[in-house]
C-alpha positions as CSV (number, residue, x, y, z in Angstrom):
1,M,5.4,3.6,-108.3
2,E,2.5,3.2,-110.9
3,H,0.6,0.7,-112.2
4,N,-1.8,1.1,-115.1
5,Y,-4.4,-1.2,-115.8
6,Q,-7.8,-1.5,-118.3
7,C,-9.5,-2.0,-115.2
8,L,-8.8,-2.2,-111.6
9,I,-11.9,-4.2,-108.9
10,I,-11.5,-3.5,-105.2
11,G,-12.5,-6.8,-103.0
12,A,-11.2,-10.0,-103.8
13,G,-14.6,-11.8,-102.6
14,M,-17.0,-13.9,-104.7
15,A,-18.5,-10.8,-107.0
16,G,-14.1,-9.4,-107.4
17,L,-13.1,-12.7,-108.5
18,T,-16.4,-13.7,-110.5
19,A,-15.7,-10.4,-112.5
20,A,-12.5,-9.9,-112.7
21,R,-12.5,-14.2,-114.3
22,A,-14.9,-12.8,-117.0
23,M,-13.1,-9.6,-118.1
24,Q,-9.5,-11.2,-118.1
25,S,-11.4,-14.0,-120.4
26,S,-12.4,-11.2,-122.6
27,G,-8.8,-10.2,-122.9
28,L,-9.1,-7.2,-120.7
29,N,-5.8,-6.2,-118.6
30,I,-7.2,-6.3,-115.1
31,A,-6.1,-6.6,-111.4
32,V,-7.6,-6.9,-107.9
33,V,-7.0,-5.5,-104.6
34,D,-7.8,-6.5,-101.5
35,K,-6.9,-5.4,-98.1
36,G,-7.0,-9.0,-96.7
37,R,-4.4,-11.5,-96.4
38,G,-6.0,-14.0,-98.9
39,V,-8.6,-13.7,-101.3
40,G,-12.4,-14.5,-100.1
41,G,-13.8,-12.0,-98.0
42,R,-16.9,-13.7,-96.3
43,L,-15.9,-16.6,-98.1
44,A,-14.0,-17.5,-95.0
45,T,-12.4,-20.3,-93.6
46,R,-9.8,-20.5,-90.8
47,W,-7.5,-23.3,-88.7
48,S,-5.4,-23.4,-86.4
49,D,-3.1,-26.4,-84.7
50,N,-4.0,-27.9,-81.4
51,E,-1.6,-29.4,-78.9
52,A,-2.0,-33.2,-80.0
53,G,-1.0,-31.7,-83.5
54,A,-4.3,-32.0,-85.2
55,R,-5.3,-29.2,-87.6
56,A,-8.8,-27.8,-86.6
57,F,-10.8,-25.7,-89.3
58,Y,-13.9,-23.6,-89.2
59,D,-15.6,-22.0,-92.2
60,H,-16.6,-18.4,-90.2
61,G,-18.2,-16.8,-92.8
62,A,-20.6,-18.0,-95.4
63,Q,-21.6,-21.6,-94.2
64,F,-23.4,-22.9,-97.3
65,F,-24.7,-21.6,-100.6
66,T,-28.0,-22.4,-102.8
67,V,-28.5,-22.2,-106.5
68,R,-31.7,-20.9,-108.5
69,D,-29.6,-19.0,-111.5
70,A,-28.9,-21.5,-114.4
71,T,-26.0,-19.3,-115.1
72,F,-24.7,-20.0,-111.5
73,Q,-25.6,-23.7,-111.9
74,T,-23.2,-24.0,-114.6
75,Q,-20.4,-22.7,-111.9
76,V,-21.5,-25.1,-109.3
77,D,-22.0,-27.8,-111.6
78,D,-18.0,-27.5,-112.6
79,W,-17.1,-27.4,-109.2
80,L,-18.8,-30.6,-108.5
81,A,-17.3,-32.3,-111.3
82,R,-14.2,-31.4,-110.3
83,G,-14.5,-32.5,-106.9
84,L,-14.4,-28.9,-105.0
85,V,-18.1,-28.7,-103.7
86,K,-20.6,-31.1,-102.4
87,E,-24.2,-31.1,-101.1
88,W,-24.5,-30.7,-97.4
89,A,-28.1,-30.7,-96.9
90,R,-31.7,-29.5,-97.9
91,G,-32.5,-28.1,-95.1
92,F,-31.7,-27.3,-91.5
93,S,-33.4,-28.1,-88.1
94,D,-34.7,-24.9,-86.2
95,G,-34.2,-26.7,-83.1
96,S,-37.4,-27.9,-82.6
97,G,-36.6,-31.5,-83.2
98,N,-38.2,-32.1,-86.3
99,P,-35.6,-32.1,-89.6
100,K,-36.6,-29.7,-92.0
101,D,-36.1,-30.5,-95.7
102,D,-37.8,-28.6,-98.7
103,G,-36.1,-30.2,-101.3
104,H,-33.7,-27.6,-102.3
105,P,-29.7,-28.7,-102.2
106,R,-27.6,-26.4,-99.7
107,Y,-23.9,-26.8,-100.6
108,C,-20.8,-26.4,-98.7
109,A,-16.9,-26.4,-100.1
110,V,-15.2,-29.9,-99.6
111,N,-12.1,-28.0,-98.1
112,G,-13.6,-25.4,-96.7
113,M,-15.3,-22.2,-98.2
114,N,-12.3,-20.3,-98.9
115,S,-11.3,-23.1,-101.0
116,L,-13.9,-21.7,-103.8
117,A,-12.5,-18.0,-104.0
118,R,-8.7,-19.1,-104.2
119,D,-9.8,-21.4,-107.4
120,L,-11.7,-18.5,-108.8
121,A,-8.7,-16.2,-108.1
122,R,-6.2,-18.5,-110.0
123,D,-4.2,-17.3,-112.6
124,L,-5.6,-13.7,-111.5
125,A,-3.1,-10.6,-110.4
126,V,-4.7,-10.3,-107.4
127,M,-2.6,-7.8,-104.4
128,T,-3.7,-8.6,-100.9
129,N,-2.9,-7.0,-97.9
130,T,-3.3,-4.1,-99.8
131,Q,-5.0,-1.5,-98.3
132,V,-6.6,1.5,-100.3
133,V,-6.6,4.5,-98.8
134,S,-8.0,6.8,-101.8
135,I,-10.2,6.7,-104.8
136,S,-9.6,10.0,-107.4
137,S,-10.5,10.5,-111.4
138,S,-8.6,12.8,-113.5
139,D,-8.4,12.8,-117.3
140,N,-11.6,9.9,-117.6
141,S,-9.6,7.9,-115.8
142,W,-9.4,6.4,-112.1
143,R,-6.6,6.8,-109.1
144,V,-6.2,4.4,-106.5
145,T,-3.7,5.1,-103.8
146,T,-2.6,2.6,-101.2
147,A,-1.5,2.6,-97.6
148,L,2.4,2.2,-98.9
149,G,1.9,5.3,-101.4
150,V,1.6,2.9,-104.4
151,I,-0.3,4.4,-107.2
152,H,-2.7,2.5,-109.6
153,T,-4.5,4.2,-112.5
154,A,-7.2,2.3,-114.7
155,A,-9.7,3.3,-117.2
156,S,-12.5,1.6,-115.1
157,L,-12.5,0.8,-112.0
158,L,-15.2,-1.8,-109.6
159,L,-15.9,-1.4,-106.3
160,T,-17.2,-4.7,-104.2
161,P,-16.5,-3.9,-100.5
162,P,-19.4,-3.0,-98.2
163,V,-21.0,0.3,-99.5
164,E,-20.1,2.4,-96.4
165,Q,-16.3,1.5,-97.4
166,S,-16.1,2.3,-101.0
167,L,-17.9,5.6,-100.9
168,A,-15.6,6.6,-97.9
169,L,-12.6,5.5,-100.3
170,L,-14.0,8.1,-103.0
171,E,-15.0,11.0,-100.2
172,A,-11.1,10.5,-99.4
173,G,-10.0,11.1,-103.0
174,A,-12.6,13.9,-103.2
175,T,-14.5,12.1,-106.0
176,T,-18.2,13.2,-106.1
177,L,-21.0,11.3,-107.5
178,G,-24.3,12.7,-108.6
179,D,-27.1,12.1,-106.9
180,E,-28.9,9.8,-108.9
181,I,-25.7,7.4,-107.8
182,R,-24.8,8.3,-104.1
183,A,-28.7,8.4,-103.3
184,P,-29.4,4.4,-103.6
185,L,-26.1,3.8,-102.3
186,E,-26.7,5.5,-99.0
187,R,-30.0,3.1,-98.7
188,I,-28.1,0.4,-98.8
189,S,-27.4,-1.0,-95.2
190,Y,-26.2,-4.3,-93.4
191,V,-26.3,-6.0,-90.0
192,P,-23.0,-6.9,-88.3
193,C,-22.4,-10.3,-86.6
194,F,-20.0,-12.2,-84.0
195,A,-18.8,-15.5,-85.5
196,L,-17.3,-17.4,-82.3
197,L,-15.3,-20.6,-83.0
198,V,-15.2,-23.2,-81.0
199,E,-12.7,-26.3,-80.6
200,L,-14.6,-29.4,-78.7
201,D,-13.0,-32.2,-76.6
202,A,-15.5,-34.4,-78.1
203,P,-18.7,-34.3,-80.7
204,S,-21.3,-31.8,-80.7
205,R,-25.0,-32.5,-80.1
206,L,-26.0,-30.5,-83.4
207,P,-29.1,-32.6,-85.2
208,A,-28.1,-34.1,-88.6
209,P,-26.9,-32.8,-90.8
210,G,-24.3,-30.8,-88.1
211,A,-26.5,-27.6,-87.9
212,L,-28.9,-25.7,-86.6
213,Q,-30.8,-22.7,-88.4
214,L,-32.0,-20.4,-85.3
215,H,-32.5,-17.2,-86.9
216,S,-32.9,-15.9,-83.6
217,E,-31.1,-14.2,-80.5
218,P,-28.5,-14.5,-79.2
219,I,-27.7,-17.5,-81.8
220,A,-28.9,-17.4,-85.1
221,W,-26.6,-20.7,-86.5
222,M,-24.7,-23.6,-85.3
223,G,-22.3,-25.4,-87.9
224,D,-20.6,-28.4,-86.9
225,N,-17.7,-28.4,-89.1
226,H,-16.2,-31.5,-88.5
227,R,-19.7,-33.4,-89.5
228,K,-19.9,-31.2,-92.5
229,G,-16.1,-32.6,-93.3
230,I,-13.9,-29.8,-93.3
231,S,-12.3,-30.6,-89.9
232,P,-11.6,-34.3,-90.2
233,D,-9.2,-33.9,-87.2
234,A,-10.8,-32.0,-84.5
235,F,-14.3,-31.3,-83.2
236,T,-15.4,-27.7,-84.2
237,V,-18.3,-25.7,-84.0
238,T,-19.0,-22.2,-85.5
239,L,-21.7,-20.2,-83.9
240,H,-23.2,-17.0,-85.5
241,A,-24.8,-14.5,-83.0
242,G,-27.7,-12.8,-84.1
243,P,-27.9,-8.9,-85.1
244,D,-29.7,-7.9,-82.2
245,F,-26.9,-9.3,-79.7
246,T,-23.6,-8.2,-82.0
247,R,-24.9,-4.4,-82.0
248,E,-25.6,-4.4,-78.1
249,H,-22.4,-6.1,-77.8
250,W,-20.2,-5.0,-80.3
251,D,-17.7,-2.7,-78.1
252,A,-17.7,-5.8,-75.1
253,P,-14.5,-7.9,-74.6
254,H,-13.8,-11.4,-76.4
255,E,-14.5,-12.8,-73.2
256,L,-17.8,-11.2,-72.4
257,I,-19.3,-12.5,-75.7
258,A,-18.0,-15.9,-75.8
259,Q,-18.9,-16.6,-72.1
260,K,-22.7,-15.6,-73.2
261,L,-22.7,-17.4,-76.5
262,L,-21.2,-20.6,-74.7
263,L,-23.7,-20.4,-72.3
264,A,-26.7,-19.8,-74.8
265,A,-25.3,-22.8,-76.8
266,G,-24.3,-25.5,-73.7
267,N,-27.3,-27.8,-74.9
268,W,-26.0,-28.1,-78.2
269,L,-22.2,-28.3,-77.7
270,G,-22.9,-31.0,-75.2
271,A,-18.9,-31.4,-74.8
272,S,-16.3,-29.4,-73.2
273,V,-14.4,-26.5,-74.9
274,K,-11.1,-26.4,-75.5
275,R,-10.7,-23.2,-77.1
276,W,-12.6,-20.3,-78.7
277,Q,-12.0,-17.3,-81.1
278,V,-14.0,-14.5,-81.5
279,H,-14.3,-12.7,-85.1
280,R,-16.1,-9.6,-85.8
281,W,-18.0,-9.2,-89.0
282,R,-18.9,-5.5,-89.2
283,Y,-21.2,-5.9,-92.6
284,S,-22.0,-9.6,-92.4
285,Q,-25.6,-9.1,-94.6
286,P,-27.3,-6.9,-96.7
287,V,-30.3,-6.2,-95.1
288,V,-31.6,-3.4,-97.5
289,T,-30.4,-4.1,-100.9
290,H,-30.2,-2.3,-104.5
291,P,-32.8,-4.2,-106.9
292,E,-30.5,-4.3,-109.6
293,A,-27.3,-6.4,-110.0
294,C,-25.0,-3.8,-110.4
295,L,-25.0,0.2,-110.0
296,F,-23.0,1.4,-113.2
297,T,-22.0,5.0,-113.6
298,S,-19.8,6.9,-116.6
299,S,-19.1,10.1,-114.8
300,P,-16.1,11.4,-114.0
301,A,-14.9,7.7,-115.3
302,P,-16.5,4.5,-115.7
303,L,-17.5,2.8,-112.4
304,V,-19.6,0.0,-111.1
305,F,-20.5,-0.6,-107.6
306,A,-21.6,-4.7,-106.9
307,G,-21.4,-7.6,-104.3
308,D,-23.9,-9.1,-102.5
309,A,-26.5,-6.2,-101.9
310,F,-26.8,-5.5,-105.4
311,G,-29.6,-7.8,-106.9
312,M,-30.3,-11.1,-104.7
313,P,-28.1,-11.6,-101.6
314,R,-25.4,-14.1,-100.4
315,V,-23.1,-16.0,-101.9
316,E,-25.2,-16.5,-105.5
317,G,-26.1,-13.1,-105.4
318,A,-22.4,-11.9,-104.9
319,F,-21.8,-14.4,-108.3
320,M,-24.5,-12.6,-110.2
321,S,-23.4,-9.4,-109.5
322,G,-19.8,-9.9,-110.5
323,R,-21.1,-11.0,-113.7
324,A,-23.3,-8.4,-114.2
325,A,-20.9,-5.9,-113.5
326,A,-18.3,-7.5,-116.2
327,Q,-20.9,-7.3,-118.7
328,A,-21.6,-3.8,-117.8
329,L,-17.7,-2.4,-118.2
330,L,-17.4,-4.8,-121.3
331,N,-19.9,-3.3,-122.8
């Protein structure tokens, strides 16, 4: 079975969905492919039902976002007007006991960060649970093969996964990139992160507005999803481990990871742990980025690399990279 598009986008995170909306609004026949069960990438929200029948929610990827660019502000203003996002805080405590307020808004999604990805994906052709295994070029177009043997062909291609994964897919399809493209891509690097998701039997002791931004080891971040407002019926906390701890314990069993992080976080949790789960983010944040918002090549066929490792990082960076990638392909 073979499907043909003017542009195929790999990755249904912020960058891929933003680019898809821009290209579809310009009349292009596009589709988005993602290996995950749903859209969002690191715009990730997980839920579970507890024994009382209440639903517990956790933002376990991106916790909030900021706005510096006027173009992204326009998107955020739309979300604000429709009640999808709210201002959470203007800074977070570092654990010293003093509140941090730099006057710069931190926004979060009212119904969990993944709701923003679902909003961007509306009316788009998105194929989830679709594992791409190779990308090859032929006759100035792209041929994308999935694990089920389905072939998608496209005149142009946008790759938004972590760069290491994108390069592996091209290599699997025997696609050769010029050194002027491959060299800057190979310089990009990421750090890993464990997300420990904890349900408590009582409210946490995290300081207002319900978060600690520590930037330390073994815990870099703690966020109270109940006080944030996304888990009204259950007391849930998300812990993000620091990169050094994560690298050191990457192959350790979940029980050991949870034990160490819960011990370090005990004073801030302040309540009994009812249940926990560990999520591993292998490519949590880019630490070496590409200076431009995307990277375009026309050889062997139109191809753009984009994501939060291009230009500025984080949620806003991914949005701006997606916009830039769409513009590069439309031009």
